[in-house]
C-alpha positions in Angstrom: 0.0 0.0 0.0 1.4 3.4 -1.0 0.1 6.7 0.3 -1.6 9.0 -2.2 -0.5 12.3 -0.7 -2.8 14.3 -2.9 -5.8 12.4 -1.8 -4.7 12.6 1.9 -4.4 16.3 1.7 -7.6 16.9 -0.2 -9.7 14.7 2.2 -8.0 16.1 5.3 -8.7 19.7 4.1 -12.3 18.8 3.1 -12.9 17.6 6.6 -11.5 20.8 8.1 -8.6 18.9 9.8 -5.5 20.9 10.1 -2.0 19.4 9.6 -1.4 20.0 13.4 -4.6 18.2 14.4 -3.9 15.3 12.1 -0.3 15.0 13.4 -1.6 14.9 17.0 -4.3 12.3 16.1 -1.9 9.9 14.6 1.0 10.5 16.9 3.4 12.1 14.5 5.3 15.3 14.8 4.1 18.1 12.6 7.3 18.2 10.6 7.1 14.4 9.9 3.5 14.6 8.8 4.4 17.5 6.6 7.2 15.5 5.0 4.8 12.6 4.4 2.2 14.9 2.8 4.8 16.5 0.6 6.2 13.2 -0.6 9.6 13.5 1.1 8.9 10.5 3.4 6.8 7.4 3.1 4.1 6.2 5.4 3.8 2.6 6.5 0.6 0.6 5.7 -0.2 0.7 9.4 0.1 4.5 9.4 -2.0 4.8 6.3 -4.7 2.8 8.0 -4.4 5.0 11.1 -4.7 8.2 9.0 -7.7 6.8 7.1 -9.4 6.0 10.4 -8.9 9.6 11.7 -10.4 10.8 8.4 -13.3 8.3 8.5 -12.5 6.8 5.1 -11.2 3.5 3.8 -7.4 3.2 3.5 -8.0 2.7 -0.2 -9.3 6.3 -0.4 -5.8 7.6 0.5 -3.6 5.0 -1.1 -2.4 4.2 -4.6 -1.4 0.8 -6.0 2.2 -0.2 -5.2 2.8 -0.6 -8.9 1.0 2.0 -11.1 1.9 -0.1 -14.1 -0.3 -2.9 -12.7 -3.4 -0.8 -12.9 -5.7 -1.9 -15.7 -7.3 1.0 -17.6 -10.7 0.2 -18.9 -12.0 2.3 -21.8 
């Protein structure tokens, strides 16, 4: 499972959750969560599940396939 940082940020902001509030809720420092959201650091599958839980969404809502090439595009 790979974090989709764009989805994370969009859903977090749409729920009115600040970066500070999210960091506190998942037990990360603000700088570390900021690095994760900016793509400088990766989040573990457990951390992705924890962030999804805080946001009230499925982990799939904030993740991407591990191998984008494996995604089948249906036209």
